[in-house]
ROZATI-42410 format. One record per residue (C-alpha): x, y, z. Coordinates in steps of 0.001 Angstrom, whole numbers, plus 500000, padded with zeros to 6 digits. Each point is the difference from the previous one (the first is absolute). Layout:
<atoms>
XYZ/...
</atoms>
This chain:
<atoms>
223312379290982834/502706502638500172/501442500446503457/498532496720501250/502292497958502252/501017496587498747/501170497255502315/502494497603498492/501280496684501247/503740499556500452/500313498200496659/497917502640498199/502208502727501474/503222498217499015/498688499376496492/498865503596499559/503321501280501350/501986497835497578/497885501125497056/500247503661501044/503795499848500402/500178498723496437/497226502142498484/500146500070496228/502105496837499814/498876496472499245/500345497695502994/500088496366498951/497778497492501784/502956497952501256/501856503036501311/496994501291501942/499304496566501440/503617499512501077/500181503460501600/496771499688501976/499704496300500803/503502498650499370/501721498136497169/498045496796500605/496827501815498786/501544501214496712/497642497909497856/496788500441502018/498389502609497754/496470499259501254/500773501283503505/501286503247498476/496908500377497808/497797499545503056/501794502709501999/500119502411497043/496249499515499589/499393500796503679/502228503069499784/498256501248496851/496632499569501680/501064502179502918/501745502658497898/497949500250496848/496540501110499121/499598497133497541/502229496923500467/498869498729496575/501574503080498376/503211500592501984/501613503402499663/502782499945502579/501422496479499707/500159498569496481/500565496379499050/502452499085497271/498723496521499063/502402497118500696/502598502445501342/499054502109503010/498554503295501234/500666503704499526/498838502754502324/499254503074497933/501912503097501017/497104502388499479/496624498247500340/496834501474498432/
</atoms>
């Protein structure tokens, strides 16, 4: 609902902030993982998918049809600059 407050965890906030700072640009899985969790997590794509899913659920009306955060298969994520 418009105007509704959303409460994010620290990781959700950091992930959203990173995506927003780079809106319109593809962020590769490995780069996001290294920035948020450290270089030792560079290949742990499943943890990133889990957190993106949680973030989409909180931000979107329909997590099955994401509008704000798009997945580029086998590459990474893009936050749209002007969501619908």
